[in-house]
C-alpha positions, 0 to 999 in steps of 0.5 A, spaced: 500 500 500 502 506 498 501 513 502 496 515 496 491 510 498 491 512 505 485 517 506 488 524 507 489 527 514 483 531 516 486 536 522 479 538 523 477 531 525 476 531 533 481 527 536 479 520 540 478 521 548 485 520 552 482 514 555 480 511 548 487 512 545 490 509 551 486 503 551 487 502 543 495 503 545 495 498 550 490 493 546 494 494 539 495 487 538 489 484 541 487 478 536 480 479 534 479 471 534 482 466 538 488 464 535 496 463 536 500 468 540 504 472 536 511 475 538 518 473 539 516 466 542 510 465 538 508 462 532 510 464 525 505 464 520 509 463 514 516 460 513 519 466 510 519 469 517 522 464 520 530 464 522 536 459 521 536 455 528 543 458 530 540 465 530 534 462 534 539 459 539 542 466 540 535 468 542 534 462 548 542 463 549 541 470 552 538 466 558 542 460 558 549 463 556 548 469 561 548 464 567 556 464 566 555 471 569 554 468 576 554 460 576 561 459 577 561 464 583 555 460 586 558 454 585 565 456 588 560 459 594 556 452 595 561 447 594 568 450 595 574 446 592 569 440 590 566 445 585 569 443 579 567 436 580 560 438 582 560 442 575 562 436 571 556 432 574 552 438 572 554 437 565 553 430 565 546 431 567 545 436 562 548 432 556 545 425 558 539 427 562 536 434 560 538 434 553 535 427 551 529 429 554 528 436 551 530 433 544 524 428 545 519 434 547 521 438 541 519 432 537 513 431 540 511 439 541 514 443 535 509 448 535 513 451 542 507 449 547 513 444 550 512 439 556 506 442 559 502 441 553 504 434 553 502 433 560 495 436 558 494 431 553 496 425 557 491 428 563 485 431 560 479 434 563 480 438 570 486 434 572 490 436 566 487 443 567 489 443 574 496 440 573 497 446 568 496 451 573 501 448 577 506 448 572 504 455 570 506 457 577 513 454 576 514 457 569 512 464 573 517 462 578 522 461 573 521 466 568 520 472 573 526 470 577 530 470 571 528 477 570 529 479 577 536 475 578 539 477 572 537 484 573 540 484 580 546 480 577 547 486 572 547 491 577 552 487 581 557 487 575 555 495 574 557 497 581 563 492 582 566 496 576 572 500 579 571 505 573 564 507 575 563 512 581 563 509 588 556 513 590 553 507 586 555 502 592 549 500 596 544 502 590 542 495 588 535 495 589 534 502 585 539 500 579 535 493 578 529 497 578 531 502 573 534 496 569 527 492 569 524 499 567 528 499 561 526 492 560 519 494 560 520 500 556 523 495 550 516 491 550 512 496 551 515 499 544 515 492 541 520 486 540 520 485 533 528 485 532 529 481 538 533 475 534 538 480 531 540 484 537 540 477 541 545 474 535 550 480 537 549 480 544 551 473 544 556 473 539 560 478 543 559 475 550 561 468 548 567 471 544 569 475 550 569 469 555 573 465 550 578 470 550 578 470 558 577 462 559 583 461 554 588 466 558 586 463 565 587 456 562 594 459 560 595 462 567 594 455 570 598 452 566 604 457 567 603 455 575 602 448 576 603 449 583 596 452 583 593 445 581 597 441 586 595 446 591 587 445 589 588 438 589 591 438 596 586 442 599 580 437 596 583 431 598 585 433 605 578 436 607 574 430 604 579 424 605 577 419 600 574 419 593 567 416 596 567 422 600 568 426 595 563 423 590 558 424 596 559 431 597 558 432 589 552 429 590 550 433 596 552 440 593 549 438 586 542 441 587 545 447 589 548 448 582 542 447 578 542 454 575 546 451 570 541 447 567 536 453 565 535 455 558 532 448 556 524 450 557 526 457 553 529 453 547 523 449 546 518 455 547 522 459 541 521 453 536 516 456 532 521 462 530 525 456 527 525 456 519 523 449 516 527 445 511 526 447 504 527 440 502 521 437 506 517 438 500 513 442 496 512 450 495 514 454 501 507 456 503 504 450 501 508 446 506 506 450 512 510 450 518 515 445 515 515 441 522 520 436 520 525 441 519 523 445 525 524 439 529 531 438 526 533 445 527 530 445 534 534 439 536 541 442 533 539 448 537 539 444 544 545 440 542 549 446 540 547 450 546 548 445 551 555 443 548 557 450 548 555 451 555 558 445 558 565 447 555 564 454 558 561 451 565 567 446 566 573 451 564 570 457 568 568 453 574 575 450 574 579 457 573 575 460 578 576 455 584 584 455 582 585 463 581 580 466 586 581 466 593 576 463 597 574 469 601 572 473 595 566 469 594 563 470 600 558 476 601 561 482 600 567 479 596 569 482 590 568 475 586 561 474 589 556 473 584 561 475 578 567 470 578 569 471 571 568 479 571 573 479 577 578 474 573 577 479 567 579 485 571 585 481 575 588 478 569 587 483 563 586 489 566 581 494 567 579 496 560 578 489 558 574 488 565 570 494 563 568 491 556 567 484 559 562 488 565 559 491 559 558 485 555 555 481 561 551 487 564 548 487 557 546 479 556 544 479 563 539 484 562 537 481 555 536 475 559 530 478 562 528 480 555 528 472 553 524 471 560 519 476 559 518 474 552 517 467 554 511 469 559 508 473 554 508 466 550 506 462 555 500 466 559 496 467 552 497 460 550 493 457 556 489 461 561 485 465 556 483 458 552 481 456 559 477 462 560 481 463 566 484 470 564 481 476 562 480 477 554 485 483 555 491 478 557 491 476 549 495 483 548 502 484 550 502 491 553 497 490 559 501 483 561 508 487 560 505 492 565 503 486 570 509 482 569 513 489 571 509 490 577 511 483 579 518 483 578 518 490 582 515 487 588 520 481 587 526 485 587 524 489 593 522 482 597 529 480 595 533 486 596 536 485 589 540 479 592 543 474 587 544 469 592 537 470 596 534 468 589 538 462 587 533 458 591 527 460 587 530 460 580 533 453 581 526 450 584 523 453 578 528 450 573 528 443 576 520 443 577 520 444 569 525 439 567 522 434 572 515 435 569 519 435 562 522 428 564 516 425 566 512 427 560 517 424 555 517 418 560 509 417 560 509 418 552 514 413 551 510 408 555 504 410 552 507 408 545 510 402 547 517 404 547 519 400 553 527 401 553 526 409 552 521 409 558 526 406 562 531 410 560 527 417 561 524 414 567 531 414 570 532 421 568 526 423 571 528 419 578 535 423 578 531 430 577 526 428 582 532 427 587 535 434 585 528 437 586 527 434 592 534 436 595 534 443 592 527 444 596 529 441 602 536 445 602 533 452 600 525 452 601 524 459 600 524 457 592 518 452 593 515 458 598 515 463 592 513 458 587 507 456 592 505 464 592 505 464 584 501 457 584 496 460 589 495 467 585 494 463 579 489 458 581 485 464 585 485 469 579 484 463 574 477 461 577 475 468 579 476 469 571 473 463 569 467 464 574 466 471 571 467 469 564 462 463 564 456 467 561 461 469 555 460 465 548 465 460 548 465 458 541 470 461 536 467 458 530 460 455 528 460 450 522 454 446 520 454 440 516 449 440 509 444 436 513 444 441 518 443 447 513 437 444 510 434 443 517 434 451 518 433 453 511 427 449 510 423 456 512 424 462 508 419 466 513 420 463 519 419 462 525 425 457 526 423 453 532 427 449 537 426 444 543 432 443 547 433 436 549 438 433 554 441 427 550 440 422 555 434 418 553 434 417 545 428 413 544 422 415 540 418 415 546 422 421 549 422 425 543 414 424 543 413 426 550 418 432 549 414 435 543 407 434 546 409 437 552 412 443 549 406 444 544 401 444 551 405 448 555 407 453 550 401 453 545 405 451 539 401 450 533 400 443 531 402 445 524 409 447 526 414 442 526 420 444 531 427 442 531 430 438 537 437 441 539 441 437 543 448 438 546 453 433 548 458 435 553 465 432 551 470 436 556 466 441 561 473 444 563 474 446 556 472 454 554 474 456 547 472 451 542 470 450 535 462 447 534 460 442 529 453 442 528 450 436 525 443 435 522 440 428 524 434 424 523 432 420 529 425 416 530 422 421 524 424 427 528 429 432 526 435 434 530 441 439 530 446 435 534 452 439 537 458 437 541 460 442 546 463 444 553 457 447 556 450 446 554 447 454 555 453 457 552 453 452 546 446 453 545 446 461 545 452 460 540 448 456 535 442 460 536 446 467 534 449 463 528 443 461 525 440 468 526 446 471 523 446 466 517 438 466 516 436 473 518 430 470 521 429 470 529 430 463 532 425 461 538 428 456 543 423 452 548 426 449 555 423 446 561 425 449 568 430 445 571 429 441 578 433 442 584 437 447 588 439 453 584 446 453 588 447 446 586 445 447 579 449 453 578 455 449 581 454 444 576 454 449 570 460 452 572 464 445 573 460 440 569 457 444 564 450 443 565 445 445 571 440 451 570 440 451 563 434 456 561 436 462 565 443 461 564 442 461 556 438 467 556 443 471 560 448 469 555 444 471 550 443 478 553 450 479 554 452 477 547 446 481 544 444 488 548 439 489 543 433 485 545 429 486 538 435 482 535 436 477 541 433 470 540 427 468 544 427 464 550 421 460 552 421 456 559 415 452 561 
């Protein structure tokens, strides 16, 4: 479209009110209908908009690789001389546990839904919904603490830089809030160039780390006594190898931060460009799921290998070259071991450059986490009816997440060490759930060896998660608060939205179209019938009662309308209406999650496509009104007639255009 095709600007035209303009700005990307959430972690509509897997790896890498900014220091503080061996165990679990699990998750969930969607499919109905809500609490813990912990660690690197003014010391909370505010500003403006920025940030950070680690290893080789001293301390303090192994197993849960990034890696899958060789024209081939899966598996594998190499080397040189007191709270290497080595071995210029790169990637790690939240929340909660419709728009959610991040920062006082337990809990629970999901999937497909293998991996992560919770219970407390908040808000929203239309689309088959098109002038009469008794006598009695109670003319032949409840926990659904004939009676049969909402959607659709006003006839429901209301909320049944009328009233304010509801 050229500018000449746009209508000319009229300066005399009145501006919209401020509230309307603010609402339009906040809800600018609110989809008109239900669909896949767009964004940096959303679904790509066409393969032309996809990216090579290595570029997408950088997007998830700003979260995964940024843990180098604090992981070596946390390992040294938690494990002391054992930290290099404990880090090797982290690498072993990463390559032999988490990586195979998430390669399988990528294969079974190529649209970016991750292991949560796998468990949702394995546990249908309300059990699956409740499990998803609990896992979303841990997702919120993981991603929110990623934002606050990364920003706090970026603040620590900023304050510890010797070239910056000393008055910044003690301003950790204020600086962290500024960084989080800047992150919020990025997302309020938009995040279209995330991958391009991530490539530059990750490339620079990994290059600087490669230089630093190489210099550190050369320094270690030049001073072999350093290795001998470390080994002496290790053997003297822990005795025999069995005791060392026991200590490694005990401290391993504290180092689980090095396992982060896998869930984000699966979430960004829709951004990966499919392989052209998958066949056909690009547009005809759709998402190229086969190529996307291969790209995601390469992404996960390469990222894990790069991170494993850096983790081992950084932990080794940090333990050998940094005095132990510097890792303690208040020490120069606390939360920033590699930055300390950069200043000590390569001078303040390189150290400041390394600080700048670390601060940038830690800050942008929060961006990756924010993008993950913006993808996960609209994927589940609005579809369950457990969030307001505005949560499908990005900007209101950004403000909500920013407010939560501010609160978490105040609670933890921007302390990196204090947030480590909550972060590790979120990471480990998500990895454990992914391992359980692939185990159940392999078992359901009859893959016994894989099921046993994934089961063993699940057991390792269950132990790690349990040990981490026992050692650092603050993590599960924070996660419990997130879970409680999500569950309470979700069910309040579900109750408030229960009187909305649930149908995303309504489709009539050929026979159904014939039934509603047999009259050009109307009226269109429908009798609501509960499809529990399908014998001829049930239909005869229902029709006779409707004629007597509602004085229907004998020459009018109503159509029965039957709703079959499949899964009452569903909310947004597509309705397929089938026309059937049974015992000589014409019937519209439709499957849906809730009877009143489904009837209302069908009636409104009939009105729209025929131009005629439908009339529906009910009988009063027996039983206690409160119990009937609860049956409606949880089982999709209950007080059908008045609820149907209320749904129609909210959907169509104009009473003259509203389908008629008759109750007798």
